[in-house]
Backbone bond lengths (Angstrom), bond angles and torsions (degrees), N, CA, C in turn:
res aa  C-N    CA-C-N  psi(-1)  N-CA   C-N-CA  omega(-1)  CA-C   N-CA-C  phi
1 M - - - 1.446 - - 1.526 108.05 -
2 T 1.305 115.97 157.41 1.461 121.30 -179.42 1.523 110.52 -80.45
3 I 1.322 116.24 169.03 1.467 121.36 178.30 1.520 110.34 -60.95
4 E 1.311 116.99 -40.64 1.459 120.61 -178.67 1.524 111.36 -62.77
5 E 1.329 116.03 -43.68 1.461 120.21 179.67 1.529 110.88 -67.77
6 A 1.338 116.87 -39.60 1.470 120.42 178.21 1.524 110.76 -63.50
7 A 1.328 117.03 -39.89 1.467 120.69 178.19 1.523 110.58 -65.05
8 R 1.309 116.72 -42.00 1.465 120.39 179.56 1.527 111.01 -64.60
9 R 1.312 117.71 -44.25 1.466 121.29 -178.33 1.530 112.79 -68.53
10 S 1.335 116.35 -36.56 1.461 119.82 -173.79 1.525 113.45 -92.15
11 G 1.334 117.03 -21.17 1.455 119.77 -175.38 1.519 112.39 84.73
12 L 1.321 117.21 3.81 1.460 121.52 177.41 1.519 109.46 -85.30
13 H 1.324 116.29 159.64 1.459 120.96 176.48 1.527 109.12 -75.73
14 I 1.306 116.98 152.28 1.468 122.47 179.88 1.524 110.99 -56.84
15 H 1.338 116.65 -41.61 1.461 120.31 -179.75 1.527 111.28 -66.15
16 T 1.318 117.06 -34.07 1.465 120.95 177.84 1.523 110.22 -66.45
17 V 1.313 117.21 -44.00 1.467 121.15 178.79 1.526 109.28 -61.85
18 R 1.315 118.11 -43.81 1.468 122.05 179.72 1.535 110.30 -62.51
19 R 1.336 117.08 -43.05 1.463 121.48 179.78 1.531 110.27 -62.94
20 L 1.325 117.08 -42.31 1.462 120.94 179.04 1.528 111.64 -64.19
21 L 1.321 117.04 -34.12 1.468 120.93 176.08 1.523 110.57 -66.35
22 V 1.320 116.35 -47.20 1.461 120.91 -178.18 1.533 110.41 -64.32
23 Q 1.337 117.12 -37.18 1.466 121.34 179.69 1.521 112.33 -75.16
24 G 1.323 117.71 -13.87 1.451 121.29 179.92 1.518 114.07 86.92
25 V 1.327 116.85 10.04 1.466 120.69 177.81 1.523 109.69 -72.43
26 L 1.324 117.00 -42.29 1.461 122.33 174.39 1.525 108.35 -101.55
27 F 1.321 116.44 144.83 1.453 120.89 178.21 1.524 109.40 -90.95
28 G 1.309 115.80 131.05 1.452 121.01 177.27 1.515 110.24 -165.90
29 Y 1.292 115.76 175.69 1.457 121.26 178.18 1.521 108.90 -150.60
30 K 1.323 115.43 159.89 1.456 120.41 178.06 1.525 108.92 -92.47
31 A 1.336 114.40 135.59 1.460 120.60 179.48 1.525 108.42 -141.10
32 S 1.294 115.95 161.34 1.451 121.18 178.45 1.529 108.33 -86.65
33 V 1.336 115.47 115.23 1.462 121.94 -179.80 1.523 107.21 -124.43
34 G 1.305 116.92 114.48 1.456 120.32 -179.59 1.522 113.27 63.00
35 G 1.338 116.37 32.64 1.459 120.31 179.00 1.525 113.85 82.09
36 R 1.326 118.09 3.48 1.471 122.15 178.86 1.519 109.21 -120.95
37 R 1.328 116.14 147.09 1.463 121.32 174.42 1.522 108.00 -81.05
38 R 1.319 116.82 120.13 1.458 121.68 -178.06 1.520 109.86 -134.58
39 W 1.326 115.15 151.65 1.456 120.57 173.53 1.522 109.17 -73.95
40 L 1.306 115.92 136.94 1.458 122.75 169.63 1.523 106.54 -118.36
41 I 1.313 116.28 128.99 1.457 122.80 -171.10 1.522 109.76 -108.51
42 S 1.313 115.20 140.08 1.458 121.36 175.77 1.529 109.20 -69.33
43 T 1.322 115.84 126.06 1.463 121.08 177.75 1.517 110.31 -61.97
44 R 1.295 116.26 -38.72 1.471 120.99 -179.13 1.523 111.77 -63.32
45 S 1.345 117.95 -43.24 1.464 119.80 -179.37 1.525 110.95 -68.08
46 L 1.333 118.04 -36.16 1.467 120.60 177.48 1.523 109.86 -66.89
47 R 1.312 117.39 -42.50 1.460 121.35 179.11 1.527 110.56 -62.04
48 H 1.331 116.98 -42.59 1.463 121.11 179.35 1.525 110.61 -65.67
49 Y 1.326 117.40 -41.43 1.465 121.33 -179.63 1.529 110.98 -63.97
50 C 1.311 117.72 -38.25 1.467 122.06 -176.67 1.532 113.15 -87.60
51 D 1.317 117.61 -3.94 1.468 121.05 179.75 1.528 109.87 -63.84
52 P 1.336 118.86 127.97 1.467 120.57 -176.16 1.524 113.90 -67.68
53 I 1.293 119.03 -20.43 1.463 120.95 -179.02 1.527 111.60 -93.20
54 N 1.318 118.04 -43.78 1.463 121.56 -174.84 1.520 113.79 -106.66
55 G 1.304 117.93 -6.89 1.452 120.66 -169.37 1.512 115.98 -90.58
56 F 1.314 115.14 -150.11 1.456 122.32 -170.78 1.518 113.28 -65.50
57 L 1.323 119.50 -19.75 1.458 120.28 -179.53 1.522 111.57 -61.80
58 L 1.315 117.04 -27.04 1.464 119.82 178.14 1.522 111.70 -68.07
59 D 1.341 117.85 -24.57 1.458 121.53 -179.91 1.523 112.70 -81.43
60 L 1.325 117.45 -15.50 1.454 120.87 -178.67 1.515 110.59 -80.53
61 R 1.330 115.80 148.11 1.453 119.99 177.89 1.516 110.25 -72.07
62 G 1.313 115.91 159.08 1.453 121.06 175.99 1.512 111.81 112.53
63 P 1.331 115.44 169.04 1.466 119.61 -177.43 1.522 112.04 -70.02
64 K 1.276 115.03 149.15 1.463 121.82 178.45 1.524 108.40 -109.92
65 L 1.315 116.49 62.00 1.458 122.06 -174.86 1.520 111.85 -61.14
66 Y 1.321 117.16 -38.14 1.453 119.97 -178.40 1.516 110.86 -63.26
67 L 1.334 117.90 -31.30 1.458 120.41 178.10 1.520 110.46 -71.00
68 R 1.320 116.18 -38.93 1.466 119.37 178.84 1.525 110.08 -65.49
69 R 1.326 116.94 -43.42 1.462 120.02 -179.70 1.524 110.76 -62.48
70 L 1.320 116.63 -41.44 1.456 120.65 178.98 1.526 110.13 -63.17
71 A 1.328 116.72 -45.57 1.458 121.03 -179.99 1.527 110.31 -64.61
72 D 1.326 118.28 -40.79 1.465 121.80 179.21 1.517 111.16 -63.19
73 S 1.335 117.44 -42.06 1.461 120.18 -178.15 1.528 110.46 -68.87
74 Q 1.324 117.98 -31.54 1.464 120.31 177.84 1.526 110.90 -72.62
75 D 1.338 117.29 -33.61 1.463 120.61 178.68 1.518 111.70 -68.55
76 D 1.336 117.07 -31.57 1.455 121.77 -178.72 1.520 112.63 -77.44
77 G 1.317 117.09 -6.95 1.452 120.22 -179.78 1.506 113.98 86.46
78 D 1.338 117.84 14.86 1.473 121.55 179.32 1.493 111.49 -74.56
């Protein structure tokens, strides 16, 4: 998918998606689309990055209460 589509699906800004590609956080490659060189992004890497359990939220500072609640409910057999 293109950067524009990835930004729309994820709710991230276009510049943020581009920065994540350059940093290697998202997997993608440049290809010729309609005579222009454009980034194409792996749907799987975007999905993994935006996942609330395994994704970018783990990199943010602050408590991860939702993770504790999820782990607690799994321990109780729910």
